[in-house]
C-alpha positions, 0 to 999 in steps of 0.5 A: 454867764450860763444859767440852768433852766430854772435860773433862766425862768427866774431871770425872765420873770425878774426882768420882764417889766424892766427896760435896759437903760444901758449896755457894756461891751469891751471898754465901752458903756452906753447910756441908751436914754441920754445917747452917751457913749463912754470909753473907760469912763471918758465920754466919746463924741458921737452923733445921733445917726451913728448912735442909732446904728449902735443901738440897733446893732446892740439890740439885735443881739448879734443878728444881722441888721440889714441895710433896709432896716437901718434906712427905715430906722434912720430916715422917715418914709418921705425923706429923699436922700442918698440912702446908700451913702447915708448908711455908709457914712453912719456906719463909718462914723460909728466905727471911728467912735469905737476905734474900729476898722472895716478891714479888721473889725472887732465890733462891727462886721460888714456882711456885703450887700446885706447889712451889719452885725455886732461881734462881741458879747454885750452886758445889759444894764437894767438899773438907773444907777448904772449897775446891772441887777441881773447881768446877762451875757448876750450870745452872739448869733449868726445872721438871720437866714431870711436875707442871706440869699436875697436877691434871689429869693431863698429856697424854703423847705416848708414843714408843717408845724403843729402846736401842743402844750405841755406843763413843766414843773419849773421854778415859777408856778403856772409857767406854760411851756409851748412845744411843737408836736415834732418835739419828743420829750424823752421822759426816760430814766437813765441808768444811775440817774435820779428819777426826776432827770428828764432827757428832752429829745426834739426832732429837727429834720424830717427827711423821707427815707429816700432823701437821707440827711448826709451831714449836720452840725449845730452852731456853737450858740445853739441857734442854727443847724446846718444839714445836707442831703442830696438836694442841697446844703441848708441852714435851719433856724432851730427856734422857728424851723425856718429853713433856707438854702445856703448860697454856694457855687453851682456844683459845690456839693459839700458836706457840713463838718464843723462850725467856727466859733463865730457861728458864721463860718464852717469847715466843709468837705467836697469831692472835686472829682466825682470819680475819685472818692477822696474829699478836700476841706474848705471854709465857707460862710453861711452868708455866701461868697467863694469857698476857700480851700484848706486841705487837698485831702481830708474829712471829718474835720473838727474845729478847736474850741478857740477856732485856731486849729482844725483836726481831721482824718486822712489816709490813702486807703482808709481813715488811718491818720489824724491830722492837725492844721491851723484854721487857715489851712497852714502848718498841716501835720500828721498827729497819729497813724492807726496802723492796721485799724482806722479812726472815727471822727475826733472830739476836742477837749474843752481846753483844746489840748486833747483829742478823743476818738474811737479806734477800730481794728478789724479781724476778719469777722470781728473787730475791736473798738476803744476810745482813746485820747491824744495830747495834741502837743506831744501825740501821746495817747491813752486808752479811756474806754475799751469795750466791744460795740463802740460806735463812731460818734463822739462829743466832749462837752464843756462840763468834761463829759464824753458822749459816745455811742454803744451797741445794744446787746442781743437781740437789738444789736442794730441799735446804737444809743448814747452814753456819757462818762465824766472825764478828769479835767487834768488826766482825761481818765474816766471818773464813773462807769458810764450813764445811758443817755438815750434809748432810740433806734438806729446808729448815732452817725454824727454828734455836734454840741453847742459851746456851752454843752447844753444842746446836742444835735444827733444825726441818726441813721438806719441802714436796712440791708435786704435780699433782692431778687432780679430776673435775668433776661435771655442771654443774662445781659439785661435785668427784668423784674426786680423786687425785695425778697426779705420783708423784715427790718433786720439785716439780711445778706445773700450768699448762695442758692439751692441747687434747683435755683428756687430758693436763696440761702442768706444770713440774717439777725432776725432772731438776734444773732446772725443765723442761716436761713432759706427762702423760696423766691415765691414765698414771703417768709424764710425757714431757719437752716442753722441757728444756735448761740454763734454768729454764722456767715458765708453760707455756700454750697459744696461742689456737688450741691449736697451740703452747705458750708458756713463759717462760725465767727469767733466770740467776743473776747476770743483772742485766738480769732479762730474762724470755723467752717462747718458743714450741714447736709441739705437733706437734714441732719446736724452740722459737722466740723470741717476746719478752723483757721485764725483771721479767715476772711472768706470761703467758697467752692467751685461746681462739679466737675471741679471739686475745689474749695478755697478759704482765705486768711489775712495777716498783715495785709497779706492774703493767703488762699488755701484749698481744702476738702469740704468733707475732712478739711485737709488742704494746702496753700495755693497762692499768697497775694500782697495787699489784702484783705480782698473781696474775691470770688472763685469761678464756677469751673475752679480755674480762676480767682477774681479779686478786688483790690483793697479799698475803704472800709464803709457801711457797704463793705470794702470799696476801691479808689482805683477800680479794677478787678484782678484775675488770678489763675489757680494753675500757674499764678498768672494775673491780669487786671480788668479796669472799670473806668468811669466809676469812683469805686466798686464794692464786691465781685462775683462770677456769673453762672456761666463763668463768662462775666463778672458782677459788681456794685459800683458808685459815683459820689458827691461826698466821698466814701464816708458814712451816708456819702455814697451816691449813684449806686449801680450794678455792673456786668463786666465781661472778660474783655473789659466791656462794662454794662450798667444793669441797675441804677436806683438812687435810693438803693445801694447794691454791693454784691450779686449771687447768680442762681445755678441756672443763670436765670436770677440774681440774689442781690445784697442791697441797702436803703438808708434813712437819716435825720437829726434830733436835738437833745437837752437835759442830757 
């Protein structure tokens, strides 16, 4: 039985002076005053100590009762007996009375070396007549974390708690609600909601920017949060804030995926080989033990409401497939394949018959997002919601509400907030137009809800993309001074330098849309080069350095997917049209004496490279390569293309699973591959200023390529003979491409920092 917040207050007041006289569970009833146990109304013989064990387990409300607690309750301090044998005997006799089994328990679960817990809901009886005046189903909670890792002592993370008081207008006058000042009350009015509706938002983690939370999940009973960061895997008690390390084998650096209904076991993902980004799926227990493998490849796993099945994402090169398997990992089968797009983490319907997910399809400089549902029996799909800017996170609550994230309009497109829509329980079609839930900053990267749907844990992340400038030491093989150039909180991406190597051209959304800016390396503020009402990207110099070429992304809803190349003189003047092409991916020019400029177009995994004149746009097809889209760069002399094979779409661009750079000759079409061993993947590739080596971002990983899972980023210099030199490696900065200055003295680096924490929502 569930209650509203007002009903819970009434229940508390009504029962505050009542002492439970008995309890009911399954076919059994217990009279606590007389020590009587009945099974379907028939008295069951039970001795005093086994009955005491039963009482303690019932009163613990599903939490672990340790063996030490049982010893203190069953024997006085001055008693000299074999306590271990005595506890074992009492529990054994209790199981006999309940017709329970230690091997296949229904009522009493053994947690080896720690204690015992009662496994099913209990109905308490407060009256003397054997009837319950206010029956309340007691939820089964996971074990208290304190004894989980003892011995040895638990690793604790101490977070300071301050206490603040807030008066709440609840059903009982004068009731005072005590809140932590780490709790934010989001007293916001949601669209289409009555003015007295209040969303309570409470912060659950307080990780610093350089230690972002990488995964999280709230337990089905709402008592615990598991979360991970680069320091470990943690269990946090939501009410008290007490946090402990979950005991896992050394080196098992897992991400939390989803709880099983018992609030004890979880599905996690783990990358067994740090040089291979594909994770596997495992089952673990928060009380420790050996993890059990469920699937060789998979991530973003979600356990069904009844705990019988697991849905997860897979795919050789991307999140292009949704799979189903039994809870033990058996009978795995593919349910859906995305084609040219990919999927985001699924959400189960309350009845376990359907899945909801966000499908994303990429079109060079634009994308299409929609929420679909799939019947797990037939695989039949239906579009629930189709609109631009849908984020990756979804949750389908017990009340049939689908919680989703949506990008904010200009000028706040970096923010994604939560919305909800009511779905029909039979057809899963929308019954309203959607209601705003939050008004916060950052991206809702992960959602998890309690079984009753009253609590929602939201993992928010803020990815900050900036331009950094690094000074190259003589010879260009070592990096000296390294600093951040763009000092705002917008998204900035470098593309080229001025011909004198004194300033960087970059795209930034600091005035709403993405526009082209220029900033001198000795200045703190940029100047606008090209603005307007369009999104502008890929600002590159013409071969003679007199003008800047840039691309204009298609507007939302433009079915042609046409991308335009424009030219603006560096000396000043209006922009001029050069050419347009559908599904254009990239454009770049060589330097004089070469006059070659190239753009690429991707259609059905085939990338075509076209040469064009930067003045009038005329050109011709140069080469076609299977397996696109590629990250590619044109050598300064215009003779070679360096390409990175297609990989995973991530926050940081496209990354590989088999690192290597392919060199394509423009003249004769010959190819050769430069391997990049010892790294899980590489991001982008750029030629050095002298054309004798290549720059690329690379990474190792603990957790695969998923959001916030990339770790150990470095920047590499690779000469044409395949010699690899790690130039920069900073744990809290992720590097993904570099633009060398024409004089070869500097690099303009595209890099990102990432912060992430978890919040708890109520009354949403």
